[in-house]
N, C-alpha and C positions, 0 to 999 in steps of 0.2 A: 604633164599639164592636164589640167581638167577641162573638159571641152562641154560637159553637160552637168546639169545639177537636177536631180531628181528629187521631187518633195511628197511627203505624205502630205495629207489635206487636214483633216480636223486635228485642233490641237498645234499644228506645225504652221499652216499659213491662214487658217480660218478658225473662228470661234462660232461653230454652230450647234453648241451645246442646248441653248434655250431651245431650239426646235427638238431637238433628241429627247430633252428632259418632257417637253410639253407632250411630244407623240407616245413615250413610254408610259407616262401616266395616264394619258388618255386610253391607251390600250388596256391598261390594268382597271381602270376604272370599268370599262365596258365587259371585261371579265369578271367584274365584282371583286375584284383584288384591291388590298390597300396600296396607296400611293407610296413611292420611295422619295428618298430625299435627293436634292440636286446633286449632293457629293457622291452618293452611292451609286447613281446613274453615271456620272462623270467618270469615276474610276473603272465602270465595267465596259466602257466602249473601246473600240479598237480592233476587235476580232470579227467585224461584220455585223450587220443587222440582225441576222439570224441567231448568233451565239447571243447577242445582246438580249433580246426579246426571251429567247428561251431561258436564259439565267433568271429573269423575273417571272415570267408567266408559267415556268415549269416546262418539263419535256411532254407531258400528256397534252397540254395545249398550245405547244410551241408554233404550229403550223396556222392554227385558227389566231393565235395572237400576230404572228408576223404578217398576215393579210390584213388585219386591222391596221397595224403600225404602218405598213407601208403606204397604205390608200390615206392615212392622216398625215404622214411624214411629207408627202409630196405637197400638201397645202401648207403644213407649217413651216416649211423652208421658205416659202415665198412671202410669209408675212413680215412686217415691217420690224427690222431690228433683231429679227431671228438669226441672221447670218452676218458676221462682220469678218472684215479682215484682221489678224493681229496686229498690232503695231509694229511698224516698220516693213510689213510684208509686201505692201505695194510698192513703196520706192526701191526694195530689194529686188523684186522681181523685173522692174523696168530697166534698173540698173544692169543686171545680169543680160537681159535680153539686149540692150543697147551696146553691150562690150562682146557680143557675138556668142554668147553661151545658148547651147541648147536647153530647152528647160522642158520638163515632164512632171507629172502626176502619177504616183503609185498609191492607191488607196483601197482599202477593204471594204468600202461602201460600194453599193450597185452603182454602175456605169448612169443610169437615171438620175440618182440623188447626186452624184458629183456633178451632172452637168447642169442640173438645177442651181446649185451653189455657184458654179462659175460664170452661170448666166446672170444670176441674181448680183454678183459682184462685178460683172463686166470685165472678166480677166481670161476668159477663155482663150481669146486669140494670142495670148502671151506664150501657151504650151504647145509644143511640138507634137508631143505625145499624152494622152490620158489614158491610163491603162487601170481598169479596177477588178476586184476579186472574181466578178461574174463573169470576166472574160480573159482569165488566165487559168492555167490547170490547177493551179493550187493558191491559196491566199497567204499572206504573210501569218507567221513568220517564215514560211518557205520562200525560196529566192527565185520563183519564177517570173514574177512579175518584173524584177529587175533586170533579169535577164532579159526577157522579151523586149523591155524598152531600149537596152544597149543594142540590141540587133537591129530593132528599127531604126535606131538612130546612126547604125552603122559605126559603132564604138567598141574599143577595147573596155573590159570593165574596169580597168586601172584609168579610164579617161572620165569616169563617171564619179561624181558625189552624191550620196545618198543623205536626205535631211529628213529626221523623224522626232516624234516627241515621246515614243513608248519604249519599253523594254521589247517588244517583238519587232520593233522598227530595227534597234540595234542588232538583234537575233536575225533578222533578215538581210542585214546589209553585210553581217559576217559570212553568212552562209553563200551569200552571193560574190563574195570576193571583192566588195568594193569598199572604200573609205565611207565611213557613216558618221555622220554629225547629229549628236542628239541636243535638242532645243528644249530648255526645261519650262515650257509653257502649255504642257499638256496633262494628260492622264496620269503618267508616271511621276513620281517624286524625283529630285535630283540625286538623292542617295541610291534610289533603284537604278538609275541611269549609270551613276559613276559605279556601281558594283559590276556592272557589265562591261565596263572599260571600252566605251566606244573610240574613235579615232580623236574625237574632241566633243566637249559639251560647251554649249554658249547657253546664257542666259535669255537672250532675246535673237529674234531671227536676224535682225540689223546685223548681227554680229559675224554672219557667215562670210561676210567680205574678207574678215582677217585670217580665214584659214589658208593655210599653205596651199599652193598649187593654182589658187585663183588669181586672176591678175589684179 
């Protein structure tokens, strides 16, 4: 029986892409580099902001660019409309909490930015554990975050369900030995998700209620 649900953040529970796009293009502008399209930026998220900004700014200017990006992003996330819950995410979280499930976040974002998002949306109190890549030995797709969360919640791996939107989430769940449900609302296409054969795929987050093992 599932006792905890662990969620990825971006593309799974929240849409923070407007803030990411704004911060990436601001950074590139400061560096004198051309803007990138929204789709190109969205397709590049998921591996953490260091990889994201290095991809666009180039390795030689990656550290400089990351510093610019992070200063801007801390403000961009707080702008009106920059971060929103994905449809059905709020009711699902409240439903799971009301039915006794432990809830957790496993994100490749730095903790600072994940906490800003949770505060802006007013949902931080719903989560028993929030663990990000800067406080784990290795980021996703490595399984360290999921294992650490299960340990903190005093649960076996089989008692946790992991939900994410990207191929690296599927790889992470598989490596961790957890059932992984992919939701087709983020950076990876549905075909890309299907090709990796997760435990299940849903089109919207509200359908998590139908997964076997949940009440």
